[in-house]
C-alpha positions in Angstrom: 47.5 -189.2 -15.2 44.1 -189.2 -15.7 44.2 -192.5 -14.7 42.2 -194.1 -17.6 42.9 -197.8 -18.1 42.1 -201.0 -20.2 42.2 -204.6 -19.5 41.2 -207.3 -22.1 40.7 -211.1 -21.3 41.0 -213.6 -24.2 40.0 -216.9 -23.1 40.8 -220.2 -25.7 37.2 -221.6 -25.5 35.9 -218.2 -26.7 36.0 -216.2 -30.0 35.3 -212.9 -28.6 37.5 -211.5 -25.6 36.0 -209.6 -22.7 37.3 -205.6 -22.4 37.2 -204.3 -19.2 38.0 -200.3 -18.8 37.9 -197.3 -16.6 38.8 -193.6 -16.9 38.0 -190.8 -18.7 39.8 -192.0 -22.0 38.2 -195.2 -23.8 41.8 -197.1 -24.2 40.1 -199.7 -26.2 38.5 -197.6 -28.8 41.8 -195.7 -29.1 43.7 -199.2 -29.4 40.8 -200.3 -31.9 41.1 -197.5 -34.1 44.8 -197.7 -34.4 44.8 -200.8 -35.5 41.9 -200.5 -38.1 44.5 -197.3 -39.3 47.2 -199.8 -39.8 45.1 -202.5 -41.6 43.8 -199.6 -43.8 47.5 -198.4 -44.3 48.9 -202.1 -45.5 49.8 -203.1 -42.2 53.1 -201.2 -42.1 56.3 -202.6 -40.2 58.4 -200.0 -38.0 60.6 -199.6 -41.5 58.0 -197.3 -42.6 57.3 -195.0 -39.7 59.8 -191.9 -39.1 60.0 -189.2 -36.3 60.9 -185.7 -36.8 61.9 -183.8 -33.3 62.4 -180.0 -33.4 62.5 -177.3 -30.4 59.0 -176.3 -31.5 57.0 -179.9 -32.1 57.2 -183.6 -32.9 55.6 -185.5 -35.5 55.4 -189.1 -36.3 55.0 -190.0 -39.9 54.7 -192.8 -42.4 56.5 -193.6 -45.5 57.4 -189.7 -45.8 57.4 -186.6 -43.4 54.8 -185.1 -45.6 52.2 -188.2 -43.8 52.7 -186.8 -40.7 50.8 -186.1 -37.2 51.5 -184.0 -34.2 52.5 -186.1 -31.1 
């Protein structure tokens, strides 16, 4: 609802992509941060992730519910 958006334009003849974004959230920065987190955790596939949902909270986790973060 905050109207943030990002578009990435890839071209075959260029090594780097061009990023356009607007709004209060820097969405491409969030994507880059998530990508680096994924790399630093050994590029986990979907089988290593879990989700715990209770009436009070929702937590995603990697490998074990002890390694959780709130959503």
